[in-house]
C-alpha positions, -999 to +999 in steps of 0.1 A: +093-348+507+106-371+482+101-343+457+119-321+482+148-343+476+149-346+440+147-303+440+181-310+462+196-323+427+206-292+413+232-287+441+253-315+422+266-287+398+289-274+419+305-308+430+300-319+392+315-285+375+350-294+392+351-329+378+339-319+341+366-291+344+394-318+355+383-340+330+380-317+301+413-292+313+384-267+310+395-229+322+371-217+350+354-193+330+340-223+309+338-242+342+321-215+355+293-217+329+276-240+342+264-231+380+260-199+360+229-218+337+212-224+366+206-189+380+195-179+344+168-207+339+156-191+373+147-159+358+134-171+324+114-199+338+096-186+373+071-164+358+054-188+330+055-215+351+032-196+374+008-194+346+014-230+334+002-244+365-031-223+360-037-242+332-027-281+338-023-277+379+002-277+400+008-316+407+010-320+371+037-291+367+058-309+395+057-341+376+065-326+345+096-308+363+105-344+381+107-357+344+133-327+331+152-333+362+153-368+350+162-365+313+189-340+325+203-366+351+204-393+320+225-376+290+259-373+313+255-413+312+262-413+271+292-389+277+308-359+295+320-333+266+315-301+270+281-292+251+267-327+265+275-312+297+262-277+290+228-297+277+224-313+308+228-285+333+205-265+312+178-293+315+188-293+351+184-258+359+150-260+336+133-285+361+143-272+392+134-237+382+095-250+375+101-277+402+109-250+430+080-227+416+051-254+416+067-278+445+061-249+472+023-240+466+016-276+460+024-280+495+000-256+505-027-281+492-019-304+522-010-278+550-020-248+557-020-216+584+008-212+608+021-248+602+030-240+563+063-225+573+075-256+594+068-276+565+084-254+535+112-254+564+117-292+566+116-293+532+146-272+527+160-300+552+154-328+532+168-310+504+198-304+519+205-339+526+207-344+484+232-316+483+251-332+510+251-361+494+265-351+459+302-347+464+300-382+483+287-402+458+307-382+434+342-391+452+331-429+459+324-432+419+355-416+412+379-436+438+357-469+435+337-477+405+359-465+378+374-497+366+340-516+369+314-492+354+336-466+335+311-439+348+333-428+373+320-401+395+291-395+368+275-426+385+262-400+407+242-389+377+224-428+376+217-428+413+197-393+412+181-403+377+166-431+394+155-414+422+139-388+402+117-418+385+107-429+423+098-395+429+074-398+397+062-426+403+053-416+441+039-382+435+017-399+404+002-423+427-006-398+454-039-382+451-037-345+461-069-324+454-061-287+442-085-256+438-100-246+410-074-222+401-074-218+360-077-187+346-061-167+319-031-147+334-003-133+313+036-121+321+026-084+327-002-096+354+021-113+370+048-088+371+022-066+383+020-079+414+054-065+424+034-033+423+018-046+458+041-032+486+038-065+508+046-087+476+078-065+470+087-067+500+089-101+496+107-106+467+137-082+480+139-105+510+143-134+486+164-120+467+186-112+501+187-141+514+198-163+480+228-136+479+240-137+514+235-177+510+257-179+478+276-146+489+289-167+523+297-197+500+319-176+479+340-157+499+341-179+534+373-198+524+388-161+511+381-144+543+404-172+564+431-168+533+432-133+537+434-127+577+448-161+584+470-170+553+457-209+549+457-224+517+426-229+495+426-265+507+424-260+541+404-230+539+376-244+520+365-263+551+345-232+559+319-238+532+314-274+550+310-252+581+283-234+564+265-261+547+266-281+583+247-253+605+225-242+576+214-278+576+208-282+612+189-250+611+166-262+588+156-292+608+153-274+642+133-244+623+111-269+615+100-280+648+106-243+663+083-228+637+053-247+654+050-233+686+072-195+677+056-170+655+073-167+619+079-130+626+094-137+662+119-164+647+128-142+616+138-110+635+159-135+658+174-149+626+185-118+610+197-104+645+217-135+648+232-127+608+237-093+615+261-107+647+276-129+628+287-104+601+300-078+626+321-108+639+334-112+602+343-075+598+362-075+631+379-108+641+413-126+631+411-157+652+402-189+629+375-197+654+356-165+655+359-164+619+343-201+621+319-190+644+302-162+625+301-183+591+286-213+613+257-185+628+251-171+592+243-207+585+219-213+612+203-176+609+200-179+568+187-215+570+148-206+581+143-173+558+135-187+525+106-210+538+092-181+560+091-154+535+075-179+508+049-188+534+041-152+543+040-144+502+017-172+495-005-162+526-009-127+519-025-137+481-040-170+480-062-161+448-026-158+433-004-183+448+005-195+417+018-160+402+033-151+436+053-183+441+068-175+403+075-142+413+095-153+446+114-183+425+128-153+403+141-136+435+165-164+437+182-143+408+195-126+434+223-155+436+239-136+408+234-100+417+248-101+450+284-120+445+287-091+412+285-063+437+305-082+462+332-090+437+332-051+425+335-043+466+364-069+473+381-056+449+382-020+462+381-027+499+393-059+502+367-091+516+354-065+542+338-047+511+324-078+502+311-085+541+297-051+535+272-059+507+260-089+526+249-066+556+234-043+535+209-081+529+208-084+566+196-049+572+172-055+550+158-083+565+154-069+598+136-041+580+114-066+564+110-081+598+097-052+611+074-048+582+057-077+586+026-087+609+028-114+634+009-144+625-021-156+636 
């Protein structure tokens, strides 16, 4: 769980890019390059990481990923120049891509069967705590520590770097017995797994989940600005509403999934999101919009661990390769916002909501195509 907490450090990129933009007087396009780098490295490193795990094992791969993360977090201590921060965020993205690919299958060496989905869900809850703390720690550093240490908001990097070192030490000292997975596998061999119908279903499901996640974060304030006319400073609270209910959903899901079939829970979650999308398409009151955003956060909170666990369970001999493919599906966080942008230009935010609704409909289709867990 400490490693899952470390996995959440990647979410500081949103908070940090805003501070860097302010410090360096960057344009929006220059500042937006930072979060874009994260998705880029997921596309590049996910599948190769699956192959590396076959050679050196999952635990060693996770240790390497956390070490890269710690290195990336120490770099901003020496300055906050544009290229320094680009380097730091690139390494942070690389480390997180490797970590997300290797940590989830490592859990299967400790937890198996119908408890896997609930454990991965609880891991996502722990990860969300780190995401929540990032803006709080940055604001604390910016307002309290600047005269004393000179780091200001960058004290966030120091705290998280030290936590990463703790995670490396703790995992390194933890004995974990792994099955023998050493075998030769290439990139094309991994990608050929997408030829299996269920693996492809899971891959597209992950893309839809992440697309809905990033898409909601992007347009939630815009919906309120368009429908209600509130300024961005007030409308921005909509993003916090999403994260609050997403985190609560992860926490509750960890317990619900111990007694409820993942298929049934996924079906309920998907239908909940569909109802929320219809609310966002038709409602004009602030309370109704907040309710819709909250329902999306709650409904989308357990989609990733359920689909990920089902993908790993469906191919027990290729867990490493499957993990790489599923994490590569996080690239949906780039695809969906681009499509939503074009749709919003043509039809307002309703067009963007329509794109996310298509993703929800796919998740309902995915649920119908899966088998009930034993």
